[in-house]
VOBA-1610 file (N, C-alpha, C; in pm, whole numbers, padded with zeros to 5 digits, always signed):
BEGIN
Unk+01451+03075+01133Unk+01592+03065+01172Unk+01668+02953+01165Unk+01587+02834+01164Unk+01630+02683+01152Unk+01610+02612+01034Unk+01541+02679+00949Unk+01529+02611+00811Unk+01587+02528+00753Unk+01689+02492+00784Unk+01771+02374+00733Unk+01788+02288+00765Unk+01748+02281+00897Unk+01756+02129+00979Unk+01647+02028+00912Unk+01680+01911+00959Unk+01599+01809+00916Unk+01491+01822+01002Unk+01359+01830+00958Unk+01217+01815+01037Unk+01139+01701+01007Unk+01041+01704+01090Unk+00968+01570+01045Unk+00905+01618+00928Unk+00840+01707+00872Unk+00806+01735+00709Unk+00861+01688+00613Unk+01031+01710+00668Unk+01109+01654+00566Unk+01127+01543+00530Unk+01125+01452+00634Unk+01126+01313+00649Unk+01022+01246+00588Unk+00862+01318+00580Unk+00787+01262+00484Unk+00827+01255+00310Unk+00917+01320+00334Unk+00935+01332+00131Unk+01061+01257+00104Unk+01064+01218-00034Unk+01153+01123-00075Unk+01305+01183-00065Unk+01295+01322-00099Unk+01451+01379-00068Unk+01511+01358+00067Unk+01400+01403+00185Unk+01436+01394+00301Unk+01471+01236+00382Unk+01381+01193+00272Unk+01462+01031+00357Unk+01543+00974+00318Unk+01589+01005+00165Unk+01718+00970+00110Unk+01842+01046+00156Unk+01844+01151+00213Unk+01932+01243+00316Unk+01949+01203+00444Unk+01821+01183+00506Unk+01838+01102+00638Unk+01921+00950+00650Unk+01856+00874+00545Unk+01919+00724+00535Unk+02071+00766+00525Unk+02121+00803+00395Unk+02246+00845+00355Unk+02326+00913+00463Unk+02285+01000+00565Unk+02374+01051+00652Unk+02393+00951+00770Unk+02290+00894+00808Unk+02277+00802+00911Unk+02366+00676+00883Unk+02380+00622+00777Unk+02462+00477+00698Unk+02615+00548+00685Unk+02639+00701+00652Unk+02740+00718+00636Unk+02817+00744+00774Unk+02758+00813+00872Unk+02796+00829+01001Unk+02843+00714+01121Unk+02739+00580+01012Unk+02780+00456+01103Unk+02831+00326+01076Unk+02822+00353+00925Unk+02880+00221+00857Unk+03019+00131+00889Unk+03089+00258+00975Unk+03200+00173+01024Unk+03208+00089+01067Unk+03125+00107+01192Unk+03058-00007+01262Unk+03053-00201+01172Unk+02963-00145+01067Unk+02914-00279+01015Unk+03035-00314+00912Unk+03093-00228+00853Unk+03259-00300+00784Unk+03306-00311+00862Unk+03358-00274+01003Unk+03475-00323+01060Unk+03434-00492+01060Unk+03324-00557+01089Unk+03301-00688+01121Unk+03260-00805+00975Unk+03191-00682+00906Unk+03124-00759+00767Unk+03159-00699+00648Unk+03143-00744+00522Unk+03196-00703+00388Unk+03037-00586+00369Unk+03081-00540+00234Unk+02984-00437+00193Unk+02814-00480+00122Unk+02832-00637+00130Unk+02670-00648+00126Unk+02575-00645+00192Unk+02680-00625+00381Unk+02590-00619+00489Unk+02590-00488+00491Unk+02655-00371+00445Unk+02624-00260+00431Unk+02496-00225+00363Unk+02469-00254+00251Unk+02354-00274+00188Unk+02237-00337+00277Unk+02257-00405+00305Unk+02145-00480+00383Unk+02089-00359+00508Unk+02222-00286+00585Unk+02203-00235+00734Unk+02136-00070+00648Unk+02163-00076+00516Unk+02117+00052+00452Unk+01953+00055+00428Unk+01911-00066+00422Unk+01770-00058+00330Unk+01678-00096+00491Unk+01777-00174+00595Unk+01715-00141+00729Unk+01629-00052+00788Unk+01749+00034+00763Unk+01743+00172+00842Unk+01614+00290+00755Unk+01624+00220+00596Unk+01533+00292+00514Unk+01404+00274+00517Unk+01368+00111+00601Unk+01235+00053+00584Unk+01256+00114+00748Unk+01262+00095+00836Unk+01245+00188+00956Unk+01232+00318+00924Unk+01255+00404+00874Unk+01230+00507+00833Unk+01136+00578+00776Unk+01082+00474+00667Unk+00982+00472+00605Unk+00838+00437+00672Unk+00846+00349+00763Unk+00735+00302+00804Unk+00689+00374+00945Unk+00789+00455+00989Unk+00752+00599+01084Unk+00711+00701+01003Unk+00770+00730+00945Unk+00761+00927+00874Unk+00708+00878+00738Unk+00692+00757+00684Unk+00606+00800+00535Unk+00558+00649+00496Unk+00468+00589+00605Unk+00429+00484+00555Unk+00313+00519+00427Unk+00262+00422+00331Unk+00192+00446+00233Unk+00054+00350+00226Unk-00026+00400+00308Unk-00166+00352+00318Unk-00189+00251+00411Unk-00307+00184+00465Unk-00333+00091+00566Unk-00316-00065+00491Unk-00308-00138+00617Unk-00314-00290+00519Unk-00205-00374+00461Unk-00260-00464+00405Unk-00139-00528+00285Unk-00052-00469+00227Unk-00164-00373+00128Unk-00095-00288+00028Unk-00016-00163+00095Unk-00060-00121+00191Unk+00033-00007+00263Unk+00163-00062+00306Unk+00182-00194+00353Unk+00268-00276+00389Unk+00387-00296+00265Unk+00325-00356+00189Unk+00402-00367+00044Unk+00441-00209+00004Unk+00383-00141-00017Unk+00414-00045-00089Unk+00526+00033-00015Unk+00527+00042+00107Unk+00626+00088+00255Unk+00753+00016+00182Unk+00731-00120+00168Unk+00855-00182+00174Unk+00902-00136+00022Unk+00840-00135-00056Unk+00925-00090-00228Unk+00938+00069-00206Unk+00866+00141-00138Unk+00953+00293-00101Unk+01062+00280-00066Unk+01100+00190+00065Unk+01192+00169+00129Unk+01345+00108+00029Unk+01291+00033-00063Unk+01389-00007-00142Unk+01475+00097-00237Unk+01340+00163-00296Unk+01402+00279-00376Unk+01457+00381-00290Unk+01429+00418-00181Unk+01486+00522-00099Unk+01641+00460-00068Unk+01664+00314-00035Unk+01750+00274-00010Unk+01864+00286-00136Unk+01842+00236-00233Unk+01883+00248-00384Unk+01932+00389-00380Unk+01858+00496-00373Unk+01880+00633-00407Unk+01991+00671-00308Unk+02016+00609-00180Unk+02050+00646-00066Unk+02210+00624-00096Unk+02222+00475-00188Unk+02353+00412-00183Unk+02416+00461-00318Unk+02335+00498-00390Unk+02391+00570-00519Unk+02315+00440-00635Unk+02270+00476-00742Unk+02214+00381-00845Unk+02360+00301-00913Unk+02402+00384-00963Unk+02564+00308-01011Unk+02604+00196-00946Unk+02652+00216-00844Unk+02734+00124-00749Unk+02604-00030-00724Unk+02447+00006-00726Unk+02385-00110-00712Unk+02352-00155-00861Unk+02306-00091-00926Unk+02261-00127-01084Unk+02389-00154-01184Unk+02483-00081-01212Unk+02566-00083-01284Unk+02661-00206-01226Unk+02702-00166-01124Unk+02832-00301-01103Unk+02801-00322-00970Unk+02707-00408-00949Unk+02681-00467-00816Unk+02779-00562-00766Unk+02895-00630-00832Unk+02963-00732-00782Unk+03137-00622-00789Unk+03063-00541-00766Unk+03228-00472-00759Unk+03295-00456-00632Unk+03455-00492-00643Unk+03521-00537-00495Unk+03594-00395-00482Unk+03588-00350-00371Unk+03631-00227-00290Unk+03772-00286-00239Unk+03862-00205-00230Unk+04014-00233-00143Unk+03978-00163-00026Unk+04062-00206+00054Unk+04057-00163+00226Unk+04191-00078+00186
//
């Protein structure tokens, strides 16, 4: 009956993490954008991604696991923000 809702199992996958990060950021980024510029939205996206990755998709134990989880969080945050904006045109100016 509730197969389309976010579950813990979904948050352990790449697609689930990207979806969760994108939704959280899209619904809350106006709080960041009201006081700061777009660079802080990217940092905010990474922080959300890092938190969710450590809780739901930790990649191993010890220093290796921490480093892999951070790398995975970077990949998730870039995917959630859109690779074109980050890689192709990182200094693009948006008009309010």
